[in-house]
N, C-alpha and C positions, 0 to 999 in steps of 0.2 A: 582661249583668251580670257583673262581675268576680268572681273567686274570693274576694277580700277582702270584697266586699259580701255575698256569699252567707254567708260565715262570720259576719259582723257581724249579719246579719238572720236567722240560723238559728233564733232563738227564735220567729219568726213563722211559724206553720203554719196560718193561717186563709185562707179563700177570699176572693178579691177581691170586694168589695161586701158581705161579711158585716159586721154591726154590730160595731164596735170599742168605741165609746162611746155609751151611751144616756143622754141628759139629759132628765129628766122633771119639768117644772113646778118648776124650781129657783128658790129665792129666797134672797137674801143681802143683809143690811143692816148698815151701820155707823152706829150711832146713828140719826139721822133720814134718813140717805142710803140710798136703795134702789139698791144696786149691780146686783142682778139681780132681775127682777120676773117670776116665773112663766115661766122660760126653758125651752124644750123643743127638742131637736134630736137627730139621730143622725149619728154620724161612722163612716165605713166603712173597712175594711181595704183596702190597695192603692190608696188615694187620697190626694192632697194636698188638704187642706181649708184654705182661707184664712179667717182671722178678722180682720175689719176693722170700723172704726167710729171716731167722733170721740173725742177725749180724754174720759175719764170715762165711756165707754160701758159698761164692765164687762168688757172683754176679759181683762185680767190677773186680775181676780177669778174669772172663769170658768175660766181655766187653773189657778189655784191650787186651786179646788174639784175640778177633774178629777184633780189629782195628790194629793189628800187633804191638802193643806196648810191648807185652810180647810174648816170644816164648814158645809154649807148650813143656813139657817134653815128651809127647807122644801123639799119635793121630794126627788128621789134621783138619783144618778149611778152608773152601773156602767161600769167600764173593764175590757176583756178578761174580762168575766164577773164581776168582783169589785165589790162595793159599796165606794165610796170611804170610807165611815165604818166599816162593820162589818168590812171586810177591808183595813184601812189598810196593814198590813205587806205584803200581797200587791201592793197598788197600787204601792208603791215599787219592787217588782221588775218588774212588768209595764209600767211607764211610765218614760220618760226625759224629763227636764224641763230646759230651758235657759232660765232667766229673763232678763229684760231686762238686768240688771246681773249677768252671770255671775260667780260667786265664785271666780275664778282667784286663786291666790296668786302675786303678782308677783315675790316673792323666791325662788320655786321655779322650776326648769327645766320645760320641756315634759314631759319624762318623769316628773319628780318630781310634777307636778300629776296626771298620769294615774295614777300608782301610789297617790297619796293618794285619788283618787276611787274607784279599785278597792277600796281598803280600806273606804271609806265605804259602798260597795254590798255589803259582806260578802264580797268576793272576796279570795283569796290572790294578791297581785300576783306573787309568785314563781312561781306555777303557771299563769299566764295569759300567758306570753310570746307565744304565737301570736296571742292577741286584741290585744295591744299592737301587734304587727307589722302586723296587718291594719288596725287603726285608723290607724296612722301612714301606711301605704300609701294608705288610702282618703282621708285628709285631706291627703296630700302634705306631711306634717310630718316625714317621716323624716330629712331633712338637718338638722333644727333641734332635735333632742331635748335638747341641752345648753343651748339658749338660754333665758335667764330669761323668764318669761311677761311681765314688765313691759317687756321690750325687743322684743316682737313687734308687728308692725303690727296695725291694727284688724281686717283680714281674717283674719290668722293667729290672733289671739285668738279670733275667732268659730269658726274651724275647730277650735281646741283645745277650746273649750267644747262643740262638737258631738261631738268624740271622747269627752269625759268623759260626756256625756249618753247616748252609745251603749254605755257600758262594759259594762252587764249584758245587752246584747242585748234591749232592750225590745220589746214588741209595739206599743206606742203611743208616738210621739215628739211632745212638745209643745215648740214653739219660739216664745218670746215676743219678737218683733221681732229676729230674729237678724241682719238685714242693716243695722240702724241704724249709721250711721257707716262703712259698708263701701263701697269703691269698686266701680264696675261690673265690673271684671275679677274681683275676689274674689267678688262676688255671683254671677257665672256659675259659679264653682267650687262655691259653696254650693248652687246650683240643681242642678248635676250630681250632687252627692252625695245630695241629697234625692230626686231622680228615681230614682236607682238603688235607694234604700231602698223607695220605693213600688212600683217594678217588682217587687220581691221580696215584696210583700205587706204591708209595714209600713204602719200608719196614721200619717200625719204631719199635725199641725195647725200652721200657720204664721201667727202673728199678724204683721201688717205695716202700716206707714204708707205703703208704696209701692204704689199701686193698679195699677201696671203688673205688679207681682208677683201681686197678687190675680187679675188677668186671666188669668194662666197656670195658676191652680189649676183643678182639676176641679170643685170645689164651693166655695161661699163662704157663710159665715155673717156677716151684716151686723148689728151691734148698734148700738142707739142708746138712751141712758138706761136701760140694763139690759134692754131688750126686743129681741126678734128682729124685724128689719124685712124681712129677705130671707134665704132659704135655697134654694140651687140653683146651677146652673152660671152663671158670670158672664155668659155671652152672653145668658142669659134676661133679666137685668136690663138689659143694654145694649140689647136689642131694644125696650125700652120707650120709648127716645128716638130711634128711627129717624126720619130726616128732620127732626131738630131741631138737628143740629150743622152749623155753618157756619164758614168762614174768610173774614175780610175781608183780602184781599190787596192789595198795592201801597200800603200805608200808610206803610212806611218809618219815617222819623224821627218821624212823628206818632203812632206806635202807642200810646204811653202815654196820650196825650190821647184817642185813639179808644177805647181799652179803658175808660177812666174814663167816657166818655160812654155806651158800650154797657152797662156794668154798672149805670148809673143808670137804665136803661130798665126799666119794670115788666114788660116782656115777656121780658127776658133773665134766665135762671136762673144762668148762670155764664159766665166769660170769662177767658182767659189770653193772654199774649203767646207767639207761636211765631215766633222770629226776627224777620223784617220783617213778619209778619202778626199778626192777632188772631183767636183762635178763640173762638166764642161758642156757647152752647146756649140755645135758646128754651124758654120754659115750655110745658107741655102746653096744646094748643089755643090758643096765642097767635097772633095775627095777625102778618103780616110787615111791616105798614105802617111801624112805628117803625124797625125795623132797615133796611128799604129806604130810608127817609128819611135815616138816618145814612150809608148807603153813598153816596147821591147827594150829600150834603153834603161828605163827605170825599174823594170821587173814588175810593173803593176799589172793588174787584171782589169780589162775594159768591160764594163757591164752596161747594157742599155737600160735606161730608166724612163719612167713616165715624165713627160714634159710638164712644167709648171707655168702658171700665168706669168710669173716673174721672168722666166727664161724667154718667153715670147715678147714681153714688154721690152727687155733689153735688146733683143734681136731686132725688133721693129724700129727702134731708135738708132740702129747702126752698130750696136755692140758696146761693150764696156771699155774702160781704159786698158792699156797694155799691162804687162806684168812687171815692168821695171819702174821703180820709184826714183825719180831724179833727186828727191830729197835724201833718201837713204844712201844713194850712191856717193853723196858728199860727206857722209859720216865715216869716221875711222872706226875700225873694229873696237868694241868696248873691252877694256881690260879691267878686271876688278880683283882685289886681293882675295875675296871669298867668292864661292859659287852662289852664295845666298845674297840676293840684292835687296830684298825687303823681308822683314820679319816682324811679327807682333806676338806677344804672349800675354794672355789674360787681359786683353785690352778692353777697357770699359769706359763709358761716358754716361754720366747722369746729369740731367737738368732738373734740379729740385728733386721731386719725387718720381720724375719720369726717367726711365733707363732707356737710352737710345741705342747703346751698344753694350753687350753683356758678356764679358770674359771670352773675347774672340782671339783665337790663336791660329796662325798659319805662317808658312814660309814661301817665298817666291824666288825661284832660281833665276840666275842671269840669263837673259835672252828668252825668257818665258813670257807668253801672253796669258795673263791670269784674269779670268772673268769673275766679277762679283755681282751676283744676281739676287733678286728678292722682290717681293711685293713692295708697293709704295709704302714708305714709313718703316721698312724693315731695319734700317740702320746703315745702309750702304754708304750714303754720302757722308754721314757722321764718321764712319770708319775711315773713309778716304781722307777727310779733312784732318783727322788725327795723324794719319800716316804721312801727310804732307806738312805737318807742323802748323796747321792753321787752327787746330783746336787742341787744347791741353787735355790729356786723358785724366779721368777721375782716378783710374787705377790701371795697373799693368804697364807694359813697356813696348816700345816700337823702335825699330832701327831701319835706316835706309843706307845702303852701301857701308854698313858697319858703324854708322854714326848714330848715337842715341838721340832721339828727337826731344828728350827732356833736357839734356845737358848741352847738346851741340846743334841747336835748332838751325842757326844760320848756316853752318857747314853742311848740314843735311839738305837744306833747301837749295843750296847751290848745285846739288847733285841730281835734282829732279826737275821735271817740267810738269805743270798742272794745268789742265784744261777743264774749267769749272762747268757744272751743269747749266748754270745761268752765266752767260758770257762774261768773262773777266776782261772786258774791253771798256774803254772810256769814251762815252758818247760825245763828250765835248771836244775830243781830239779827232783829227782826221785819221784815215787808215795809215798814212805814212807816219804821222806823229805817234800812233799806237805802236808801230813797229820800232820807231826810234826810242820811245820810252822803254819798251821791253828790253831792247838791247842795252840801254843804260842801266837798268835795274840789275841786269846780270853781269855788269862790269865790262862790257865790250866797249872799246875805245878806238878812235882813229880809223886806220884803214880796215882793220878787222871788222869794226862795227859797220862801216859802209858796205863792205863786201857781203857780210851776212844779211843785211837788210835787202840788198839787191838780189841775193840768192832767193830769199823768201818771196819777193815780189815776182820774180820769174817763175819759180816753182808753182806758186799758187795762183798765177795769172791775175795779180792784183793791180797791174798797171792802170787799167781804166778807172779804178776806184780810189786812187791815192789821195785825192782831195775830198773824198766823201766821208761823212760821219759813219761809223759802224752801225748806228741805229737805222740808217737809210739803205743798208746793204741787203740784197737777197739773202735768205737764210743760209744757203750753201756757202756764200762768200763770207758771211759772219763766222761760220765754222772754220773755213780755211784760214781766216785771219787769226782766230783764237788759237788754232793749232800752230800757225807760224810763230806767234808770240811765245807759246809754251816751249817751242823747240829752238828758239833763237840761240841759246847757249850750248846746244847739242848735248843735252843731259844723258847720262847712262840709264836713268829711270824716268818713265813717263806715266803720269796718272791721267786717265781720260774718263771724266764723269759724264756718261751718256753723250758721247761726242757726235753721234749721227742722229740724234733725236729730231724728227721732223724733216730731215733732208731726204731728197729723192734717191731711188736705188742706184742711179749712176754715180751721184756724188758719194754715196756710201761705198761703192766699189773703189772709187778713187782714194778715199780715206784708208780703206783696208789694204790697198796696194802699198801705201806709205807705211802703214803699221806693220804689215808682213815684212816689208823690206828692212825696216828698222830692227825688227826682232832677229832677222838673219844677220845683222851686224852686231848682235849681242845686246841691244837695248832691251831692257826689261819693261814690259807694258802691263799696267793694271787698268782694267776697263770695266765700267758698269754699263749695262745696256738693257733695254726692254725689247730689242729685236732678238728673238730667240735664234734666228738664223746666224746672227753675229756670235752668239755664244758658241756655235759650232767651230768658229775660227780659233777659239782659245785652246791652249794646251790642257789647262785644268780650269774648273769652275767651282767657286765656293758659293753655296746657297745660304742666304741669311733670311731669317723669318723671326719676327717679334724680338729683334735685337740680338738673336743668337745664331751661331753657325750650325746649320742642320745637315749639311752635306758638303763634301769636298772630293771631287774626282774628275776624271776626264769626261768630256761630253758623251762619248759613246757608252761609257760605263753608266752614267746617269740615265741615259735612255734605256739601257738594258734593264735597269731597275724598275722601269715603268711598264714593262711588257705585261699584258694581261689579255684576256679574250677579246676585249673591246679595242685594244691597241696592240696588235701583234707586231707592228713596226712603228713604235712611238716616235714622235718628233721631240725636239727640245721643249716645245711648249707643253706637250703631254707630260714630259718629265718634270717640268716646273710645277704644274698643277698637282701631279702625283705627290711630289715632295711636300707641298703645302698641306694637302689633304691628309697625308700620313702624319705630319707633325700635329695637326689638329686632333686626329684620332688618338695619338699617343698622349697628348695633353689631357684629353677628356678621360682616357683610361686612368691616368695618374690621379686626376681629380676624383674619379669614382672610387678608386682604391683608398684614397685619403679619407673620403667621406665615410667609407665603410669601416 
């Protein structure tokens, strides 16, 4: 443990394993909605506790009750020995809370944000220079103290949020999805920092939509519909599906069709694409006859694999969606004059002296799912916006279905759908009005317009929310609405900028059922994502770093390039980190050669 960590966590003097938070029969409702239903659990010092569950499970409500921001309707919560209702002032000192949308002031610098949060915690910022220095060292933000928060990358914003949450040296740290929108390299930094804090005895609760993160926690609380479904080490839940996880190998280009067939089998609980293979989980006590028949029909090889926490999570909640997309079934097969749906050559974008995209070139084939990966700030969203006609390139050219985005922007836009990273929805309009507006923008009129809107309402189960503002929707339904609006005109090319960021694994499965179905109809899909498992679903992946394209290949090929003694069977996350580190080493070698 570093000296900085010891100083930050010096307020924690409890023994490892001692109860930090005791939740006893807590209930919380909002009108008729029961957010928490008689919830009981104990969280311990010196441990990292994961908090997982589908959208609307009650995770954020539970965190807000623990911090004293919400008063429970029944039961009690004590944190660091203080009752969250009766000792509310003490709770705000004993706990640090980082909400999903952390309230950084984007027009203030890193240091100004920290000084403000110190004052909000009742600290005299001028007398705590050592604390500031330790936090800046701990989060590695020391070189960026004068940078405006609005100009930080996603990962750096989260580190600044963590520094502010740690300002008063809390005994219990509550992090509500701190890694949403954060690239794998920055996620590693967040994990390093949290591990150091728990090693020193702090209790940390980490709510997450990334189930590989939950698998690293010492204990997990799994919520569903306000109730506790599981409490214990993640490996205990994973053991429940021993000998039920398999991989269908050697399926190659047929993997999407094979996945769809597998998911429609009543004996299959869950399934995902893994590169050129399909991973499936059988239901409890299910016979293997159906999956063996599918293997024989497709010529695949069935290989048992180690179960993952994500497999067990989906299985516990009843399994994922089926393999047929009602949305894709309504699409006609896409016909294009050329097999190339999207192309760019030497595409560059500069903002003053800053180069966001530097001479990027690639082609995307019709019906291909093409992934664009990279660390925060690598230039992915800028590249996307140029390909969608939302940003004018500084140099180079781009085409969508043969239409030049410089000369025929309107014609090109009519051929694509775009789901933005930050929702392209209108908060002053209701859900129905957003659908109606999108249909009008894309030129749908009369009966066709009404039918298309009704299709989207039915497909995405939006009926209960038609009069609701998008701002008031659960995250998963915001994403459904945004995707519905992007697909209203049935475009042959679809751009998805982090479409599943922050949504739960079941909703992610639903999205990818639609995406895979659309690709099988010939729709070309370009997607950015920080979920490395999702990168496995892509036919090819382009990796961007520091505004340039540093790799372009199939997921399995990129993983093979990361094989070494430490990673004999690398994941896509291992491949991502390997590519970034290799690019840094190459840049350093060039700099050394130039200096010599």
